[in-house]
C-alpha angles and dihedrals in degrees: 000000000000109000089216092062113126127200124240092269091061096253130126115271113248117262114224113221095199135048121288113228120215124225142080096294095065092214116181121196111219102178135262096323098039127104129222121266118216132200091278100049144299121325120236115273124246120230092211092245098079095264119120114234111224126207090282092053093240126120117252112265121239117243095210097097090053093050092049091049093051091048092051090048092053091049092050093049092048093050091047091051091053092050093048092048091050093049099046107025096034091055091044089057090057093045091054091061094085090052091048092050090049091051090050091052092048093048092050090052092046092047101045097025095046130005099030092041088055089055090056097040094051097040097109097028108118089187091071111087117234094243092052092049091048088055089056089052092050092051091050092048093049092050091050090052090050090053090053090050094051091048091051090050092053091048092052100044109038127099119246091260092051092046091053090055092044093050092078092050092047092050091051092049092048092051100041110023115064116227139152118020093354095062091044089056093048094047090052089053092050092048093050093047095048091050088050090053092048094048097041094090090048091064108109125225090243116038134167119247091252092052091050093050092046090053090057097039095095094056092046092049092062090073090221111141095218094051093042092052091048091049092048092050092048092049092050094051094041092054091048092047092049092050092049093050094048092048092049092047091055100042112023136069120263094261093047091047091052091051091053091045094051092045093051092047092050091048091055092047092049091050093050092048099042096042100037107139118243096237092186089062089054100047132049101204094112098077105117092140091058089048092055090055094050089047089058090050091051091049090058090048091051091053090051092050092051093048093048105041107023 
């Protein structure tokens, strides 16, 4: 090639310092620092230190400092969030204690001054429909469960100092206010007895053995010894009275039959009256006076909580 050859832009053609190899790869040797050009263009140049020189001629930057910085930022934000949560929400938990104590006092008054007292007051009232009385029982049960929830909240959220002061109140409630399984048992007794009262007049003079046992099934199901004994005694006498009435009806004159009928009826009435269980000696729902005392104790605890945490 003529050294004086000029390209189409009027410049001097480049002079290659090394040999030009022939072949299809078009490889050009550019010395010790040069790269290898392929068929599709020049290869990147080496800086001699292992870094690849990009088009700008600068080594590629490492991303490690950026990753470390982001990681540290995330850790700092997480730690800050924990501190803020502890300051604001932790204190708020303490401040809510007075409200929780107040709710507990109100629920106790509502339970033993209202719903549960209605259960006791209307126990023997045969003018109160069964469904209405069962609604009273449901209200009493729900209130008792609310009391348990409020007590659990206070246990879980108070400081050690607060818990020590609350311990006396909690002990008094546990010993004098029925909750949990105990109140469930007593409400079941009240329900069974009220249904017994309401169905008593529906009992026919002559009943089959199955009908007699079914009539007493509710009292027996309570598992209470006093009610079970009463139910067993009633069933025994009712079966005997029914058999005597049926026998007299089939074999005696009308006047004699009526005498047997009246005698059997009086016997059942006397048994029911003389052996009627004292339900109030079985249950402990009627303890409003005790509730008023524990309410006073809770009021003092609420004042302490407000003065300490608010």
